[in-house]
C-alpha positions as CSV (number, residue, x, y, z in Angstrom):
1,X,-8.5,11.2,-13.5
2,X,-7.4,7.9,-12.0
3,X,-8.5,7.5,-8.4
4,X,-7.3,5.0,-5.8
5,X,-9.8,3.9,-3.2
6,X,-8.4,2.2,-0.1
7,X,-10.2,-0.2,2.3
8,X,-9.4,-2.9,4.8
9,X,-8.3,-0.8,7.8
10,X,-9.8,-1.2,11.2
11,X,-9.3,-2.1,14.8
12,X,-7.2,-5.3,15.5
13,X,-5.5,-6.7,18.5
14,X,-1.7,-7.0,18.7
15,X,-0.7,-10.1,16.8
16,X,-3.6,-10.0,14.5
17,X,-3.7,-9.5,10.7
18,X,-5.3,-7.2,8.2
19,X,-5.3,-6.9,4.4
20,X,-5.4,-3.5,2.9
21,X,-6.8,-3.0,-0.6
22,X,-6.1,-0.2,-3.0
23,X,-8.3,-0.3,-6.1
24,X,-7.8,1.9,-9.1
25,X,-10.8,3.4,-11.0
26,X,-9.4,1.9,-14.2
27,X,-7.0,-0.7,-15.5
28,X,-3.4,0.6,-15.7
29,X,-1.6,-1.6,-18.2
30,X,1.6,0.3,-17.9
31,X,1.7,0.4,-14.1
32,X,5.3,0.0,-13.0
33,X,5.5,0.8,-9.4
34,X,3.3,0.5,-6.3
35,X,4.0,1.4,-2.8
36,X,2.4,1.7,0.7
37,X,3.2,4.4,3.2
38,X,2.5,4.6,6.9
39,X,1.8,7.8,8.8
40,X,1.8,7.3,12.5
41,X,0.0,9.8,14.7
42,X,1.9,13.1,14.9
43,X,4.6,11.8,12.5
44,X,5.5,12.2,8.8
45,X,4.5,9.7,6.2
46,X,7.1,7.0,5.7
47,X,7.5,4.3,3.0
48,X,6.9,0.8,4.3
49,X,6.6,-1.3,1.2
50,X,7.2,-0.9,-2.5
51,X,7.5,-3.1,-5.6
52,X,8.3,-2.9,-9.3
53,X,6.0,-4.9,-11.5
54,X,8.3,-5.8,-14.4
55,X,11.1,-7.6,-12.3
56,X,9.1,-8.2,-9.2
57,X,11.6,-6.4,-7.0
58,X,10.2,-5.6,-3.6
59,X,11.5,-3.5,-0.8
60,X,10.3,-3.3,2.8
61,X,11.2,-1.1,5.8
62,X,13.0,-2.9,8.5
63,X,10.2,-2.5,10.8
64,X,7.8,-4.4,8.7
65,X,10.1,-6.9,6.9
66,X,8.8,-10.5,7.4
67,X,5.4,-9.3,8.5
68,X,4.0,-7.2,5.6
69,X,3.6,-8.3,1.9
70,X,2.8,-6.0,-1.0
71,X,1.2,-7.5,-4.1
72,X,-0.7,-6.6,-7.3
73,X,-3.7,-8.3,-8.8
74,X,-3.6,-9.9,-12.3
75,X,-5.7,-7.1,-13.8
76,X,-3.3,-4.4,-12.7
77,X,-6.2,-2.8,-10.9
78,X,-5.6,-3.5,-7.3
79,X,-2.7,-3.2,-4.9
80,X,-2.8,-5.1,-1.6
81,X,-0.9,-5.0,1.7
82,X,-1.1,-8.1,3.8
83,X,-0.1,-7.2,7.3
84,X,0.5,-10.0,9.8
85,X,1.6,-10.0,13.5
86,X,0.5,-6.4,13.8
87,X,2.0,-4.3,16.6
88,X,1.0,-1.1,18.4
89,X,3.6,0.8,16.5
90,X,1.9,-0.1,13.2
91,X,-1.1,2.1,14.2
92,X,-1.6,5.0,11.8
93,X,-3.0,5.8,8.5
94,X,-1.8,3.8,5.4
95,X,-1.7,5.3,2.0
96,X,-1.2,3.5,-1.3
97,X,0.6,4.9,-4.3
98,X,1.0,3.8,-7.9
99,X,3.0,5.0,-10.8
100,X,2.3,4.3,-14.5
101,X,3.2,5.4,-18.0
102,X,0.8,6.8,-20.5
103,X,0.8,6.1,-24.2
104,X,3.3,9.0,-24.9
105,X,5.5,7.8,-22.0
106,X,4.3,10.6,-19.7
107,X,4.7,9.5,-16.0
108,X,1.7,9.6,-13.8
109,X,1.2,9.0,-10.0
110,X,-1.8,8.8,-7.8
111,X,-2.4,8.4,-4.1
112,X,-5.1,6.7,-2.2
113,X,-7.2,8.5,0.4
114,X,-5.8,6.6,3.3
115,X,-7.2,4.0,5.6
116,X,-6.9,3.9,9.4
117,X,-5.3,1.0,11.1
118,X,-5.4,0.8,14.9
119,X,-3.6,-1.9,16.8
120,X,-4.5,-2.4,20.5
121,X,-1.8,-3.7,22.8
């Protein structure tokens, strides 16, 4: 099955930057949606960034707009989240998600294992 492996999390000071990576175990030529979710300690997972490949539409939560950027590599293998001007409220586990179509137009979805981001104030 397709697996998503996340990396790039860590400890950073307020105002710093991190770039999260989400690498698929294989190329997904019919990938159509990618997203990043944030789960703060003790809270439920929330969508912070998403994008549709075909038309380039992106959507960001108000809390991260102007600071975070979601992108996809040219091989349709890796999804990235560039996080700038990080704040203490950004602390938590970040999960990536992708959706793609199979040859018979079945829809598939996969989640990354999560990567911890800790922002010190």
